[in-house]
Each structure stands twice: as C-alpha cells, then as structure tokens.
C-alpha positions, 0 to 999 in steps of 0.5 A: 500499499502506498501509505506503508511505502511512504511512511508510518501508517498512523502518520499517514492517517494524520496527513490525511486527516489534515488534508481533509481539513485543508479541503474543508477549508478550501471549500469554505474559502471558495464560497466566501470568495464567491460571497465577496465577488457578488457583494463588493461595492464601492469605487474599487468594485471592478478591481475587487470583483475581478480579484475575488473571481481569480481567487475563487478559481484559485480556491477551486483549483486547490480543493480539486487538487488536494482532494486528488492528493488525498486519493493518491495517498490512499485516503477518502476526501470528505465531500459534504457541506456538513463535513466541510463545516465540521472540519474547517478552521475558517468561518463562513462570510459574515456581514463584512460590507466594506471592501477593506473588511472583505480584504482583511477577512481573506488576508486573515483566512490566507494566513491561517491556510498558509500556516496550517498547510506549511505544518502539514508539509512538514509532517509529510516531509518527515513521513518521507512523502515529498510529494505531499510536501511539495504540493503543499509548499507550492500552495503556501508559496501562492498563499504568501504571494496573494497575502502580500498583494492583498495586504498592498491593496488594502493599505491603499483603500480608505477606511469607510463607515 
C-alpha cells in the first residue's frame, strides 16, 4: 500500500486527516470568495470583483488538487457541506460589507491556510512523502504571494463607515 511505502501508517492517517481539513478550508473559502465577488461595492468594485473571481478560481483548483492528493495517498476526501463545516478552521462570510473588511478577512484566512498547510507539509516531509510536502509548499507559496498583494491593496483603500 502507498501509505506504508511513504511512512508509518498512523502518520499517513494524520496527514490524510489534515489534508481533509485543508479540503474543508478550501471549500469554505471558495464560497466566501464567491460571496465577496457578488457583494463587493464601492469605487474599487471593478478591481476587487475581478480579484475575488481570480481567487475563487484558485480556491476551486486547490480544493480539487487537495482531494486528488488525498486519493493518491490512499485516503478518502470529505465531500459534504456538513463535513466541510465540521472540519474547517475558517468561518463563513459574515456581515463584511466594506471592501476593506472583505480584504482583511481574506488576508486572515490566507494566513491561517498558509500556516496550517506549512505544518502539514513538514509532517509529510518527516513521513517521507516529499510529493505531498512539495504540493503543499507550492500552495503556501501562492498564498504568501496573495497575502502580500492583498495587503498592499488594502493599504491603499480608505476606511469607510
């Protein structure tokens, strides 16, 4: 079995469990980004509407890739809304109505995802699963780039009541 070839079975189960949390997080984030895409208003509407679309497409690609990686290492990806809500460390979109609030919420979520996925990458690396580690580190790299760009964007937006 691939699990045993990669590392201790109990460690691989931990990795699969963490990957399912990541899958849940990407699904919640996908929905939140769609919400922001639909509800953003104000003078920066066009830029943020397009950016949120780019980000929910990134989330969709990421959730698919995470699920496929779970399958590749012998796991079963979670696939119901209830499972996503039970497992996620993120919150659903709230009453953020200002563009700055939306950006700050996305930045915060991306920071959480990057830190958590970095931890799972380390666990995978320690288990001898370089492919999963590399996969997660690539996601972390993209998240860090988005954090930088969104933070720079948020600094240029006026805080409105």
